[in-house]
C-alpha positions in Angstrom: -9.2 20.7 73.5 -9.3 21.7 77.1 -12.4 20.8 79.2 -13.2 23.4 81.8 -15.5 23.3 84.8 -18.0 25.7 86.2 -19.8 25.0 89.4 -22.3 26.9 91.6 -24.0 25.8 94.8 -26.7 23.7 92.9 -25.5 23.3 89.4 -22.4 22.9 87.2 -21.0 22.2 83.8 -18.1 20.8 81.9 -17.4 22.7 78.7 -15.1 23.4 75.8 -14.6 27.0 74.6 -13.3 28.2 71.3 -13.2 31.8 70.1 -14.9 32.9 73.3 -17.9 30.7 72.8 -18.9 27.4 74.4 -18.6 24.8 71.6 -19.5 21.8 73.8 -21.1 21.5 77.2 -22.5 18.9 79.6 -24.6 20.3 82.4 -25.6 18.8 85.7 -27.5 19.5 88.9 -26.5 18.5 92.3 -28.6 16.0 94.2 -27.5 16.4 97.7 -23.8 15.9 98.5 -23.5 12.4 97.1 -24.8 12.6 93.5 -24.9 14.8 90.4 -27.7 14.5 87.7 -26.4 14.8 84.2 -29.1 17.0 82.5 -27.9 17.7 79.1 -25.0 17.3 76.6 -24.6 19.5 73.6 -21.9 19.7 70.9 -21.7 22.4 68.2 -21.9 21.3 64.6 -18.3 22.2 64.0 -17.1 19.7 66.7 -19.5 16.8 65.9 -18.0 13.5 64.9 -14.8 14.2 66.8 -15.7 12.3 70.0 -16.1 15.4 72.0 -19.4 14.2 73.7 -17.7 11.0 74.8 -14.8 13.1 76.2 -17.3 15.1 78.2 -18.8 11.9 79.6 -15.3 10.6 80.5 -14.5 13.9 82.2 -17.7 13.6 84.3 -16.8 10.0 85.2 -13.3 11.1 86.4 -14.9 14.1 88.2 -17.4 12.0 90.3 -14.7 9.3 91.0 -12.4 12.0 92.4 -15.2 13.4 94.6 -16.3 9.9 95.7 -19.8 10.5 94.5 -22.2 9.0 91.9 -24.0 10.3 88.8 -27.5 9.8 87.5 -27.5 10.2 83.7 -30.9 11.7 82.7 -29.3 13.0 79.5 -30.0 10.3 76.8 -26.6 10.8 75.2 -24.7 10.4 78.6 -26.8 7.4 79.5 -26.1 5.6 76.2 -22.4 6.4 76.4 -22.2 5.1 79.9 -24.0 1.9 78.9 -21.4 1.3 76.2 -18.6 1.5 78.7 -18.9 -1.2 81.4 -15.6 0.1 83.0 -17.6 3.2 84.1 -20.4 1.3 85.8 -19.1 2.1 89.2 -20.1 5.8 88.9 -23.8 5.4 88.2 
């Protein structure tokens, strides 16, 4: 499954498509130039239980590391996932 990115001036998302539809998505808002706010994570029923949500969080971790910025996880799923991975503590 390929994770894709979409970004505008103020918002963005990481997502997985299948059959022309988004099957999983994590959305964020930009908070200045140094931080993104993870707003929401959603995974379709047909992809649940496959670790797709965790893969989106990991993708976001690598995204902010590459940009040299931080994230604020307002999304409860993203926050809980980050808390279970101390190796990602540097990004939030």
